[in-house]
C-alpha positions, 0 to 999 in steps of 0.5 A: 658408633657413640656407646657410652652412656651417661647420666644426669648427674654425672652429665651436671657435675661435668658442667658444674665444674667446667663452670666453676674452672671458667669462674675461676680463670683470671688474671687479676681480682680487684675489690671495687667500693660502692663509693666507688660504683656509679649504679648496678644494673641485673647486667653489670656495673657501671663504675666512676672513672676520672681522668686528666683534668676536672673529666669523669666517665663510667665503665661497664662491667659485665655481671660474669666479671663481678660477685658481692661481697659484703656492699663490695663487687670483687671483679675478675679481671683477664688482661686482655679483657675490653670495657665501654668506657662512657665518657659523661661531658658528650659521645664523642669521647665514648670507645672501647678500652682495655683492661690495662 
């Protein structure tokens, strides 16, 4: 039988502590400057990527992995994160890519 009770304040404090712990759980912290960003939405960032010879694309990074700081964005990434790459030349080269 569960007989312990918690106040609303205790529950809120535990929730905020859990959120802070999850937020600080990352392997890499990367700063992205405005010129590197294609566009920003409420759901995340689209970052410009150049690859190969004269090939371009964008990678989507979810907003939950970002923080804004004086116009720059800070990304909090884990080693095993996956991101969606979109080739601007055509959808045939679109794919999921590992953070590495």
